[in-house]
C-alpha positions in Angstrom: 20.1 6.5 40.4 21.3 5.5 36.9 19.2 6.4 33.8 17.6 3.0 32.7 16.1 2.7 29.3 18.2 5.6 28.0 18.0 6.7 24.3 21.4 6.4 22.7 22.8 6.3 19.2 19.7 5.5 17.5 18.7 2.6 19.6 15.0 1.5 18.7 13.2 1.3 22.0 9.9 -0.7 22.4 6.7 1.1 23.7 6.4 0.9 27.5 3.1 -1.0 27.1 4.6 -3.9 24.9 4.5 -7.3 26.5 7.7 -9.2 27.1 8.1 -13.0 27.8 11.1 -14.8 29.2 11.0 -18.5 28.8 13.2 -20.5 31.3 13.5 -23.6 33.4 12.3 -23.9 37.0 15.9 -23.6 38.4 16.5 -20.1 36.7 13.3 -18.9 37.8 13.9 -19.6 41.4 17.3 -18.0 41.0 15.7 -14.6 40.1 13.5 -14.8 43.0 16.3 -15.7 45.4 18.9 -13.4 44.2 16.6 -10.6 43.0 19.0 -10.2 39.9 18.9 -10.7 36.1 21.7 -12.6 34.5 23.2 -10.9 31.4 25.5 -12.9 29.2 28.7 -11.5 27.6 28.0 -11.1 23.9 30.9 -13.1 22.6 30.1 -16.0 24.7 26.5 -15.9 23.5 27.9 -16.1 20.0 29.6 -19.3 21.1 26.2 -20.8 22.6 24.1 -20.1 19.3 24.1 -17.6 16.6 27.8 -17.0 15.7 26.9 -13.8 14.3 25.9 -12.4 17.7 27.5 -8.9 18.2 29.2 -9.1 14.8 29.2 -6.1 12.5 26.9 -6.2 9.6 28.7 -5.8 6.3 29.2 -2.2 4.9 28.5 -1.4 1.3 31.2 -3.0 -1.0 32.5 0.4 -2.1 32.2 1.9 1.3 29.7 4.3 2.8 28.6 7.3 0.7 28.1 10.8 1.4 30.3 13.8 2.4 31.5 11.7 5.5 31.6 8.4 3.5 35.3 7.9 3.5 35.7 8.7 7.2 32.8 6.5 8.2 34.3 3.7 6.1 37.6 3.9 7.8 36.1 4.2 11.2 33.9 1.0 10.4 37.1 -1.0 9.5 38.9 0.1 12.6 35.9 -0.6 14.9 35.4 -3.9 13.4 38.9 -5.0 13.9 38.8 -4.1 17.6 36.0 -6.8 18.2 34.4 -5.1 21.2 31.8 -7.7 21.9 33.6 -8.9 25.0 32.7 -5.8 26.9 28.9 -5.8 26.2 26.3 -8.0 28.0 22.7 -8.8 27.2 19.5 -10.2 28.6 17.1 -11.3 26.0 13.2 -11.2 26.1 10.6 -12.3 23.5 8.1 -9.5 22.5 4.7 -10.9 21.7 1.1 -10.3 22.7 0.8 -14.1 23.3 2.8 -17.1 24.4 4.9 -18.9 21.7 5.1 -22.6 21.2 8.4 -22.2 19.2 9.9 -20.2 22.4 8.8 -23.2 24.7 10.5 -25.6 22.7 13.6 -23.6 22.3 14.2 -22.5 25.9 12.5 -25.1 28.1 13.5 -28.7 28.1 10.9 -31.0 29.3 7.7 -29.7 30.9 8.9 -28.1 34.2 9.6 -24.8 33.0 7.9 -21.4 33.2 7.5 -18.1 31.2 7.6 -14.8 32.9 5.0 -12.2 31.3 5.9 -8.6 31.8 5.9 -5.3 30.1 8.5 -3.0 29.1 7.3 -0.5 31.7 7.8 -3.3 34.4 11.1 -4.4 33.2 12.3 -0.8 33.3 10.7 -0.3 36.9 12.4 -3.5 38.2 15.8 -2.2 37.1 15.6 1.3 38.5 17.5 0.6 41.7 20.3 -1.2 39.9 23.7 0.8 40.1 24.4 -0.2 36.5 23.4 1.9 33.5 21.5 -0.2 31.1 19.6 0.2 27.7 16.4 -1.5 26.6 16.3 -1.9 22.9 14.5 -3.7 20.2 16.7 -6.2 18.1 16.9 -4.9 14.5 16.7 -7.7 11.7 18.5 -7.0 8.5 17.8 -8.8 5.3 21.4 -8.5 3.9 23.0 -8.1 7.3 24.4 -4.9 5.9 24.6 -1.3 7.2 23.8 1.4 4.8 24.9 4.0 7.2 27.4 3.9 10.1 25.8 4.1 13.5 27.2 6.4 16.1 28.2 3.5 18.3 28.8 0.4 15.9 29.4 -2.1 18.6 26.4 -1.2 20.6 24.2 -1.4 17.4 25.8 -4.7 16.6 24.8 -6.0 19.9 21.0 -5.5 18.9 21.3 -6.6 15.2 20.6 -9.9 13.9 20.0 -11.6 10.5 16.5 -11.6 9.1 16.2 -15.4 9.5 15.9 -14.8 13.4 13.0 -12.4 13.1 10.6 -14.7 14.6 12.3 -14.2 17.9 10.9 -10.6 18.1 13.6 -9.8 20.5 14.0 -7.1 23.1 17.3 -6.7 25.0 18.7 -5.3 28.1 22.1 -4.2 27.3 25.0 -3.2 29.7 28.6 -2.0 28.8 31.4 -3.0 31.2 33.2 0.1 31.0 36.0 -1.0 33.4 36.7 -4.1 31.1 36.6 -1.6 28.0 39.0 0.7 29.5 41.6 -2.1 30.5 40.9 -3.8 27.2 40.6 -7.2 29.1 37.3 -9.1 29.0 35.5 -9.5 32.2 33.3 -12.4 33.6 31.4 -14.4 31.1 28.0 -13.2 32.8 26.9 -10.2 34.7 24.1 -10.2 37.4 22.2 -6.9 37.8 19.9 -5.9 40.7 16.2 -6.6 39.7 13.1 -6.4 41.8 10.9 -9.5 40.9 7.7 -7.9 42.5 8.0 -5.1 39.9 9.0 -7.4 37.1 6.5 -10.0 37.1 3.0 -9.6 35.9 1.9 -13.3 35.5 3.6 -16.7 35.4 2.8 -19.0 32.6 3.4 -22.8 33.1 5.1 -24.9 30.2 2.6 -27.2 28.5 2.1 -30.0 31.0 -0.2 -32.6 32.3 1.5 -32.4 35.8 -1.2 -31.3 38.3 1.4 -30.8 41.0 3.5 -28.2 39.2 1.0 -25.1 39.6 0.9 -25.4 43.4 4.8 -25.6 43.5 5.1 -22.4 41.7 2.5 -20.7 43.7 4.1 -21.8 46.9 7.5 -20.5 45.8 6.0 -17.1 44.7 4.2 -16.7 48.1 7.5 -17.3 50.0 8.9 -14.3 48.2 5.8 -12.1 48.8 5.0 -12.1 45.0 1.3 -12.1 44.4 0.6 -12.8 40.8 -1.6 -15.3 38.7 0.0 -18.5 37.7 -1.5 -19.4 34.4 -1.5 -22.9 32.6 -0.3 -22.7 29.0 -3.0 -22.3 26.4 -1.1 -25.2 24.8 -2.1 -27.4 27.6 -5.8 -27.2 26.5 -7.6 -29.9 24.6 -10.0 -29.3 21.6 
């Protein structure tokens, strides 16, 4: 069994009890139940879909890194950056928050037929334990100047969980996987990767997108029952009237 949630090279890991949210449309939700897999996007393709800085190296100090190993680290930074290894890393992104987010609904759910999976880091970890792939779970780091003061042990891995300060509202936690075969061959693999995931361990609750459609909740409950998932389906707080 692979080690999931593995500490590596200074990755900042969330607490096991931290709540996580994944906002999605109905089709993607059903796909998780049917396939029992999570979809990870190749980081360079993620950059094409949204933030063009995804997976890019933060700047180094203008005069290079300081300290006894400063020159060596500066040279390694430049060499690693030129390789552009983003094509070998894949991520699945979650929103870390104690409550649902209106902003996340608007960004990730088109219309009113979407859902949000509520889980915890502990549940996410448990849901991936039978997957043959080695994955890491790490908090995204948001840098004000998008600059590294020190060179991380694995710069590309760190870059895949580093974003600019303007995205801090996302409060993102990522599942990260490295395609070692592609890295070895130096040829990019598929644009996405599905990894085994147990929905019965993953899902704590399902929140409905803000909607006035009374038929939507029974549909979600029926789909969950067909896959033997006994969890509460909760209307969004944003659906309430004052």
